[in-house]
MARZA-658598 format. One line per 5 residues: number of its first residue (from 0); for each residue x, y, z of N, C-alpha, C. Coordinates in pm, whole numbers. Atoms other than C-alpha are relative to their C-alpha. Example, Ala and Ser with C-alpha at 12.3 -4.5 7.8 and 13.67 -1.06 7.14 Angstrom:
REM MARZA-658598
0> 89,-119,0,1230,-450,780,90,120,0; -82,-119,-6,1367,-106,714,-77,109,73;
REM end
This chain:
REM MARZA-658598
0> 20,-48,-136,17669,7376,12972,-40,147,0; 50,-138,7,17472,7690,12892,-91,30,119; 78,-41,-116,17302,7886,13171,-96,114,-35; 88,-109,42,17078,8116,12969,-129,0,82; 122,-14,-78,16792,8248,13180,15,-33,147;
5> -24,35,-139,16950,8138,13509,51,120,80; -48,-105,-92,17019,8362,13810,81,-67,110; -91,59,-100,17312,8286,14041,42,103,103; -54,-79,-111,17403,8429,14380,131,-65,43; -132,52,-35,17773,8389,14460,56,82,115;
10> -55,-72,-115,17913,8478,14801,151,9,-10; -144,-21,8,18263,8616,14838,49,13,-142; -27,-1,145,18258,8695,14468,71,125,-49; -63,-125,43,18438,9029,14466,138,-23,-60; -136,23,48,18778,8876,14398,35,-148,10;
15> -51,136,-14,18981,8557,14371,-87,-105,-68; 76,111,56,18807,8225,14313,-146,37,-21; 140,-40,13,18462,8376,14372,-24,85,-124; 13,-84,119,18515,8636,14102,11,-84,-127; -15,87,116,18635,8371,13858,-127,-82,-24;
20> 127,74,13,18320,8167,13928,-107,90,-59; 102,-94,47,18101,8472,13875,15,29,-150; -25,-31,141,18262,8559,13541,-26,-122,-89; 20,123,78,18255,8196,13422,-149,-27,-22; 144,24,13,17883,8157,13492,-66,106,-87;
25> 55,-107,83,17809,8495,13335,29,-24,-148; -36,27,140,17993,8398,13016,-88,-110,-61; 90,106,48,17760,8098,12993,-147,42,4; 135,-51,13,17452,8320,13015,-74,33,126; 70,-27,-126,17367,8357,13383,8,147,39;
30> -3,-130,-66,17273,8681,13554,51,-25,142; -76,27,-121,17478,8725,13870,-25,103,110; -3,-84,-120,17434,8861,14222,135,-22,66; -135,6,-57,17783,8939,14351,-8,45,145; 7,-32,-142,17787,8923,14730,139,0,61;
35> -129,-8,-66,18080,9030,14944,-8,100,114; -6,-101,-106,18168,9221,15260,62,129,-54; -61,-117,62,18367,9457,15035,-87,46,-117; 96,-43,100,18095,9640,14845,67,65,-121; -68,-69,110,18336,9851,14639,54,-100,-102;
40> -54,101,91,18512,9547,14493,-112,-83,-63; 115,73,55,18178,9368,14450,-62,77,-117; 56,-85,107,18055,9661,14240,91,-5,-123; -93,10,112,18370,9641,14026,-21,-130,-77; 24,129,64,18308,9273,13959,-134,1,-74;
45> 132,-8,64,17941,9342,13882,10,78,-132; -17,-78,124,18047,9603,13624,68,-83,-108; -65,89,98,18277,9350,13457,-101,-95,-61; 102,94,48,17987,9109,13430,-98,71,-92; 89,-77,87,17763,9378,13287,64,25,-135;
50> -73,-17,126,18033,9434,13026,-6,-122,-89; 18,122,78,17972,9076,12917,-142,-12,-57; 137,1,50,17611,9164,12842,-100,-68,92; 88,63,-96,17463,9005,13153,-43,99,107; 41,-80,-115,17266,9158,13439,85,-41,119;
55> -78,29,-120,17465,9186,13760,-26,107,104; 17,-92,-112,17413,9341,14100,104,-32,106; -93,18,-111,17643,9391,14398,-78,13,130; 69,0,-128,17521,9313,14749,104,-12,111; -89,8,-115,17709,9385,15070,-64,-89,106;
60> 56,86,-102,17666,9115,15329,104,-89,64; -84,90,-76,17831,8904,15596,-75,-132,14; 73,126,1,17735,8539,15551,-19,-57,140; 14,49,-137,17782,8475,15925,-125,56,67; 122,-62,-54,17474,8694,15986,-122,-59,-68;
65> 124,55,55,17135,8526,15940,-76,108,-77; 73,-110,64,16978,8863,15857,63,38,-133; -68,-34,125,17243,8940,15594,-21,-109,-105; 20,110,95,17206,8596,15436,-139,6,-62; 137,-11,51,16831,8639,15405,-14,120,-92;
70> 5,-121,84,16881,8990,15265,63,-26,-137; -66,32,128,17120,8860,14996,-97,-73,-93; 92,79,81,16866,8607,14876,-120,83,-45; 118,-81,34,16569,8844,14891,34,108,-102; -39,-105,95,16758,9119,14708,27,-60,-138;
75> -22,69,128,16865,8871,14440,-132,-24,-71; 131,30,58,16504,8767,14383,-72,128,-42; 68,-126,30,16371,9124,14395,57,68,-124; -64,-76,107,16626,9269,14152,27,-83,-126; -29,83,117,16695,8972,13924,-111,-99,-33;
80> 121,75,34,16360,8794,13941,-15,-136,64; 5,134,-58,16451,8459,14101,139,-39,47; -131,55,-31,16734,8243,14230,2,-147,-40; -14,138,49,16838,7925,14048,124,-67,57; -131,53,-39,17195,7886,14173,52,78,120;
85> -73,-61,-111,17373,7951,14501,137,-64,6; -137,49,-19,17751,7921,14525,52,59,130; -52,-42,-130,17874,7935,14884,152,-2,-4; -145,-11,19,18227,8059,14827,70,80,110; -62,-88,-99,18287,8314,15106,73,-80,106;
90> -78,70,-101,18559,8208,15346,119,80,46; -119,-66,-55,18849,8319,15565,93,-105,60; -96,83,-73,19161,8170,15721,57,80,116; -74,-55,-114,19319,8237,16058,88,-114,51; -81,119,-25,19597,7980,16064,84,13,126;
95> -87,7,-117,19797,7869,16365,-8,-138,61; 2,129,-68,19894,7559,16558,-107,0,109; 117,6,-88,19607,7439,16777,30,53,140; -31,-44,-136,19784,7501,17109,16,152,11; -15,-145,0,19838,7863,17007,-122,72,-57;
100> 115,-61,68,19505,7921,16835,-92,70,100; 89,-76,-85,19292,8191,16990,-145,-40,-25; 141,36,11,18926,8124,17058,-70,84,-106; 67,-87,99,18824,8422,16847,36,-39,-143; -39,45,133,19019,8283,16551,-75,-128,-39;
105> 82,119,25,18841,7948,16584,-142,42,-35; 140,-39,18,18500,8116,16614,-23,72,-132; 16,-76,124,18553,8354,16321,-4,-92,-121; -8,91,116,18652,8077,16077,-122,-91,-6; 119,86,-1,18369,7846,16185,-124,80,-37;
110> 119,-82,28,18114,8130,16172,-14,32,-148; 8,-39,141,18201,8240,15819,-1,-122,-91; -18,111,95,18310,7916,15654,-107,-108,10; 99,107,-19,18053,7678,15803,-140,55,29; 132,-59,-29,17770,7876,15962,-49,82,-119;
115> 39,-79,117,17775,8103,15657,-64,-84,-108; 59,91,98,17705,7808,15428,-139,-42,44; 131,35,-54,17419,7703,15655,-99,115,-18; 89,-116,8,17273,8055,15666,-49,25,-142; 37,-34,138,17281,8117,15292,-79,-114,-65;
120> 73,114,57,17166,7766,15199,-143,-3,51; 134,0,-59,16871,7786,15438,-86,110,-61; 75,-111,58,16770,8124,15296,-40,-27,-144; 25,20,143,16795,8011,14934,-84,-123,-30; 59,128,39,16671,7653,14943,-152,-1,12;
125> 146,-2,-10,16318,7737,15051,-64,53,-128; 50,-50,129,16273,7932,14727,21,-104,-109; -28,103,99,16438,7659,14522,-98,-117,15; 93,111,-23,16218,7393,14683,-139,35,-51; 133,-43,44,15908,7595,14606,-11,-3,-153;
130> 2,3,146,16003,7626,14238,41,-137,-55; -38,138,33,16117,7260,14242,116,-6,-100; -125,5,76,16455,7332,14089,102,90,66; -106,-83,-55,16788,7464,14203,131,-75,9; -133,56,-16,17159,7410,14238,72,78,110;
135> -85,-60,-102,17373,7474,14545,137,-66,-12; -137,52,2,17751,7438,14523,77,67,114; -78,-49,-112,17962,7473,14836,149,-18,-27; -144,9,20,18332,7551,14811,63,-51,129; -64,64,-116,18505,7311,15051,151,18,-16;
140> -146,-9,14,18879,7234,15051,60,-138,16; -76,122,-18,19130,6955,15025,29,-28,147; -34,21,-140,19213,7012,15392,-121,-43,82; 118,54,-65,18854,6930,15485,-8,-150,-12; -4,145,20,18930,6578,15363,124,-63,61;
145> -125,60,-45,19293,6524,15462,61,67,123; -57,-73,-113,19355,6780,15739,128,72,-39; -125,-71,26,19652,7015,15759,49,65,128; -57,-59,-121,19880,7114,16044,-6,152,-8; 10,-146,-4,19822,7473,16149,-134,52,-49;
150> 130,-43,50,19466,7479,16016,-115,-77,66; 106,74,-71,19251,7313,16283,-136,62,-26; 129,-68,20,18979,7576,16243,-47,-11,-145; 36,3,142,18985,7587,15863,-36,-143,-44; 28,139,35,19001,7207,15826,-134,-44,56;
155> 127,38,-63,18714,7160,16069,-118,65,-72; 109,-70,69,18504,7422,15890,-29,-64,-135; 20,56,135,18558,7267,15547,-46,-146,7; 55,134,-20,18503,6912,15675,-148,8,32; 140,-23,-31,18177,7042,15817,-81,36,-123;
160> 68,-36,125,18086,7193,15482,-30,-124,-83; 21,123,77,18128,6852,15317,-116,-80,60; 108,73,-66,17902,6684,15575,-134,71,-19; 123,-77,19,17646,6965,15548,-51,-15,-143; 38,17,141,17648,6933,15168,-79,-130,-19;
165> 65,130,16,17554,6564,15188,-137,-3,67; 127,-1,-72,17279,6628,15442,-106,82,-74; 96,-84,72,17114,6912,15251,-39,-67,-132; 31,73,123,17139,6704,14932,-108,-105,25; 99,101,-33,16942,6426,15101,-136,62,32;
170> 126,-63,-41,16682,6663,15242,-79,58,-116; 70,-72,105,16602,6839,14916,5,-65,-138; -2,70,129,16659,6582,14642,-140,-19,-55; 137,21,47,16284,6518,14627,-61,125,-59; 47,-128,56,16238,6886,14538,84,43,-118;
175> -86,-27,116,16489,6865,14250,101,111,25; -109,-93,-34,16748,7075,14432,126,-84,19; -126,74,-6,17096,6935,14368,102,79,81; -95,-66,-89,17359,7012,14632,132,-77,-4; -131,63,13,17727,6939,14575,109,93,54;
180> -113,-80,-45,18069,7060,14684,117,-14,-96; -128,3,71,18395,7146,14511,109,19,104; -109,-8,-97,18711,7085,14713,130,34,-72; -126,-38,66,19003,7284,14570,121,-45,80; -130,21,-64,19363,7193,14641,69,134,12;
185> -73,-127,-7,19632,7459,14623,-15,73,-133; 38,-79,117,19520,7729,14382,83,129,-5; -73,-126,18,19708,8029,14240,-88,117,44; 73,-115,-53,19574,8313,14455,102,99,55; -91,-98,-60,19718,8622,14623,78,-62,115;
190> -66,62,-113,19798,8405,14924,115,-90,-45; -107,89,46,19997,8142,14734,107,76,-77; -98,-81,73,20163,8410,14521,102,63,95; -89,-63,-98,20315,8553,14840,96,-99,63; -89,100,-57,20485,8224,14929,141,14,-55;
195> -137,2,52,20866,8210,14903,13,-109,-107; -14,94,111,20983,8027,14592,32,-142,48; -34,133,-52,21129,7742,14798,-124,-71,54; 123,58,-54,20793,7690,14968,-92,-43,-114; 82,36,116,20613,7691,14632,52,-127,-67;
200> -59,120,62,20854,7433,14494,-29,-125,82; 27,114,-87,20809,7206,14795,-146,-41,-9; 143,27,12,20432,7239,14764,-32,-67,-132; 26,54,134,20433,7167,14392,44,-146,-11; -50,137,5,20634,6847,14446,-100,-100,58;
205> 101,88,-60,20340,6708,14647,-119,-25,-93; 115,5,92,20105,6747,14348,38,-83,-123; -35,85,114,20112,6466,14086,0,74,-134; 2,-75,125,20019,6708,13806,106,111,-4; -121,-84,-4,20320,6918,13916,-26,148,-22;
210> 28,-144,7,20150,7258,13929,-114,34,92; 115,-49,-74,19916,7467,14134,-115,19,-98; 115,-23,85,19563,7504,14002,-27,148,-18; 41,-138,22,19402,7822,13873,-143,18,48; 140,-23,-36,19079,7987,13988,-98,-50,-105;
215> 88,49,107,18933,7894,13649,-22,-150,8; 17,144,-18,18991,7526,13726,-116,-28,97; 109,14,-97,18761,7563,14026,-132,46,-62; 121,-55,62,18513,7776,13831,-61,-96,-100; 52,94,100,18483,7516,13556,-71,-119,65;
220> 67,107,-74,18395,7247,13811,-135,48,51; 128,-58,-46,18128,7476,13956,-98,10,-116; 85,-11,119,17993,7543,13606,-65,-134,-32; 56,132,27,17949,7171,13549,-110,-35,100; 95,39,-103,17767,7125,13879,-128,84,2;
225> 122,-82,3,17521,7411,13822,-73,-12,-133; 62,14,132,17444,7311,13462,-85,-125,-8; 83,118,22,17200,7056,13325,84,-126,-23; -88,116,24,17500,6832,13247,19,-84,126; -18,72,-126,17507,6733,13617,-133,-33,67;
230> 134,14,-57,17134,6674,13663,-18,-124,87; 13,123,-78,17188,6324,13809,111,-12,105; -108,-3,-99,17463,6428,14051,-43,85,119; 27,-77,-121,17392,6532,14409,69,-66,120; -66,50,-119,17564,6497,14745,145,-40,-20;
235> -137,42,35,17908,6466,14585,102,111,26; -111,-94,-14,18247,6629,14636,92,-18,-120; -89,1,116,18442,6714,14321,135,57,44; -134,-44,-40,18814,6734,14398,73,66,-117; -76,-74,101,19012,6994,14203,136,28,63;
240> -124,-12,-79,19360,6933,14341,123,-55,-71; -117,49,72,19590,6800,14069,46,-138,43; -37,135,-47,19587,6456,14232,67,-3,134; -69,-6,-129,19731,6574,14563,-68,-88,104; 76,89,-88,19454,6389,14748,-94,-81,-85;
245> 82,87,84,19285,6089,14591,-88,-90,87;
REM end
């Protein structure tokens, strides 16, 4: 699963799962455009990638903005020469029970998590279609498949991402652009690290493999989907959840 000569744009790649994806693809030979709203952290991640001997650039952008999405893609092509891979990873949460959920919290999550995938995919896929090759991987979520109390906005956004993935896959398969999604379960992140131990134990008991996943588990699934090893796979959702949802 080597990526020598490939160029990947990864949104929300300054930290967490996005950073792990960026580093994993770089280790396999890809040059990386690190996109994030936090330019300082994006630059730090880009420097780490450069330390691996790969080209890397940092781009500040909000995926909910059409103009920013187009700028990310154009800057990637201008500075790195092309775009072979897009990983739509940027996302936010604003959790709360539906009856208490504010309209602005609904709108923010839908705009970034779902509209952002649409914006960036639309900007990138026209270039991929023209070169008749490309890979798009959208980071969905287990809750987009099974739902979760207190996450009406997040669940809806990730369910939408799954449906959008299948539609774009159908539209661009004839142009050799493969579009898939990865749906993580509960992953070791700053958010889960802050959970009380009792809550972590209760959560872990729901997972057949009896542990939370790591960002690298998600990154390895993405690596497979952007490599030649997955050339006959499109429109699919790869679940990385320890068996929590089957």
